[in-house]
Structures are given as C-alpha cells and as structure tokens.
DRENDO-1510 file (C-alpha; in Angstrom, 1 decimal, always signed):
<recs>
REC; n; res; u; v; w
REC; 1; MET; -0.6; +16.4; -18.6 .
REC; 2; GLY; +1.6; +13.7; -17.0 .
REC; 3; SER; +3.6; +10.6; -17.7 .
REC; 4; SER; +1.8; +8.1; -15.5 .
REC; 5; TYR; -1.6; +6.4; -15.2 .
REC; 6; GLY; -3.4; +5.7; -11.9 .
REC; 7; LEU; -6.2; +3.1; -12.0 .
REC; 8; ILE; -8.8; +2.1; -9.5 .
REC; 9; GLU; -11.5; -0.5; -10.0 .
REC; 10; VAL; -14.5; -0.3; -7.6 .
REC; 11; SER; -17.9; -1.8; -7.2 .
REC; 12; GLY; -20.5; +0.7; -8.6 .
REC; 13; VAL; -20.8; +4.1; -10.2 .
REC; 14; VAL; -21.3; +5.9; -6.8 .
REC; 15; ALA; -18.0; +4.5; -5.5 .
REC; 16; ALA; -16.3; +5.4; -8.8 .
REC; 17; VAL; -17.5; +9.0; -8.7 .
REC; 18; ASP; -16.6; +9.3; -5.0 .
REC; 19; SER; -13.2; +7.9; -5.7 .
REC; 20; LEU; -12.6; +10.2; -8.7 .
REC; 21; ASP; -13.6; +13.2; -6.6 .
REC; 22; ALA; -11.1; +12.2; -3.9 .
REC; 23; MET; -8.4; +11.6; -6.5 .
REC; 24; CYS; -8.8; +15.0; -8.1 .
REC; 25; LYS; -8.9; +16.8; -4.8 .
REC; 26; ALA; -5.8; +15.0; -3.4 .
REC; 27; ALA; -3.5; +15.5; -6.3 .
REC; 28; ASP; -3.0; +17.3; -9.7 .
REC; 29; VAL; -4.5; +14.5; -11.9 .
REC; 30; SER; -7.1; +14.5; -14.6 .
REC; 31; LEU; -9.5; +11.9; -15.8 .
REC; 32; VAL; -8.4; +10.0; -18.8 .
REC; 33; THR; -11.3; +7.5; -19.1 .
REC; 34; TRP; -13.6; +5.2; -17.2 .
REC; 35; GLU; -15.2; +1.9; -18.1 .
REC; 36; ARG; -18.3; +0.2; -16.8 .
REC; 37; LYS; -18.5; -3.6; -16.8 .
REC; 38; LEU; -21.2; -6.0; -15.6 .
REC; 39; GLY; -23.9; -3.5; -16.0 .
REC; 40; GLY; -22.1; -0.9; -13.9 .
REC; 41; ARG; -21.4; -3.2; -11.0 .
REC; 42; LEU; -17.6; -2.9; -11.7 .
REC; 43; VAL; -16.2; +0.5; -12.7 .
REC; 44; THR; -12.6; +1.3; -13.6 .
REC; 45; VAL; -11.4; +4.9; -13.4 .
REC; 46; VAL; -8.1; +6.0; -15.0 .
REC; 47; VAL; -6.4; +9.3; -14.2 .
REC; 48; GLU; -3.2; +10.8; -15.5 .
REC; 49; GLY; -0.5; +12.9; -13.9 .
REC; 50; THR; +3.0; +12.7; -12.6 .
REC; 51; VAL; +4.1; +9.6; -10.8 .
REC; 52; SER; +3.9; +11.2; -7.3 .
REC; 53; ASP; +0.5; +12.8; -8.0 .
REC; 54; VAL; -0.9; +9.6; -9.4 .
REC; 55; LYS; +0.3; +7.6; -6.4 .
REC; 56; ALA; -1.3; +10.2; -4.0 .
REC; 57; ALA; -4.5; +10.1; -6.0 .
REC; 58; VAL; -4.7; +6.3; -5.9 .
REC; 59; ASP; -4.0; +6.3; -2.2 .
REC; 60; ALA; -6.8; +8.9; -1.7 .
REC; 61; ALA; -9.2; +6.7; -3.6 .
REC; 62; ALA; -8.3; +3.7; -1.6 .
REC; 63; ASN; -8.8; +5.6; +1.6 .
REC; 64; ILE; -12.2; +7.0; +0.6 .
REC; 65; CYS; -13.3; +3.5; -0.3 .
REC; 66; LYS; -12.4; +2.3; +3.1 .
REC; 67; VAL; -14.1; +5.3; +4.9 .
REC; 68; ASN; -17.3; +5.0; +2.9 .
REC; 69; HIS; -17.4; +1.2; +2.8 .
REC; 70; HIS; -17.0; +1.0; -1.0 .
REC; 71; ILE; -15.6; -2.2; -2.5 .
REC; 72; LEU; -12.2; -1.5; -4.0 .
REC; 73; ALA; -11.5; -4.4; -6.3 .
REC; 74; ALA; -8.1; -3.3; -7.6 .
REC; 75; SER; -5.8; -0.4; -8.0 .
REC; 76; GLY; -2.5; +0.4; -9.6 .
REC; 77; VAL; +0.0; +2.9; -10.9 .
REC; 78; ILE; +1.7; +2.7; -14.3 .
REC; 79; ALA; +4.7; +4.9; -14.5 .
REC; 80; SER; +6.0; +5.7; -18.0 .
REC; 81; PRO; +3.3; +3.6; -19.8 .
REC; 82; ALA; +4.3; +1.8; -23.0 .
REC; 83; GLU; +3.0; +3.2; -26.3 .
REC; 84; GLU; +0.5; +0.3; -26.6 .
REC; 85; THR; -0.9; +1.2; -23.2 .
REC; 86; ARG; -1.3; +4.8; -24.2 .
REC; 87; ARG; -3.0; +3.7; -27.4 .
REC; 88; LEU; -5.5; +1.6; -25.4 .
REC; 89; MET; -6.2; +4.5; -23.1 .
REC; 90; ALA; -6.7; +6.9; -26.0 .
REC; 91; LYS; -9.1; +4.4; -27.7 .
REC; 92; SER; -11.1; +4.2; -24.4 .
REC; 93; ALA; -11.1; +8.0; -23.9 .
REC; 94; LYS; -12.2; +8.6; -27.5 .
REC; 95; ARG; -15.7; +7.4; -26.7 .
REC; 96; LEU; -16.0; +10.1; -24.0 .
REC; 97; GLU; -15.6; +12.9; -26.7 .
REC; 98; LYS; -18.7; +14.8; -27.6 .
REC; 99; LYS; -20.1; +14.0; -31.1 .
</recs>
C-alpha cells in the first residue's frame, strides 16, 4: 500500500483499538501488525501508508490518546523502511494470518 510505517505504543488494548480507529479514519493507512507486551499492558500498533498519511495517522492517534486520557508511551514514523525492517514487520504480521 505505502512506503512508510507509523508506529504508536500505548498502555492497554482499549487505547490501542481507539488509536487504530483514529488513525484509519484520519488517513489512508492500513494495519500491518500489532504486538502486546507485559500481558497487554503495552501495545504497539503499526500502520502503513504514504509518508504524509502515516504522519497524519500518528498525529491523530496522539491526539485521541490525549483527549481520552490514554497513555501514549511512544510514537514514530519510518519513511522508506530498510529491507530488514520490512522483514521484521512481515514476520510480525504473519502471525495475524488465519490458519
């Protein structure tokens, strides 16, 4: 779909779903993968799209976290990810595929 990744890391699954919803409504991005750590207390969501769409999506997620009092631990945009980064995302996304 795109050539960039947008990442957000939030505290909890509810914050992650709320953030993903805001990201997808704000820009033309799609979910690549998500990871839960610490029993779901820390969730990372990765979306893909053009650089401008990914930036808008990450900004929307940060805003929704502020509005809804979610804890945003980190966020970032990776434009033109390296092949190793793409491989890592593909490995993570593979576990989401239906068996």
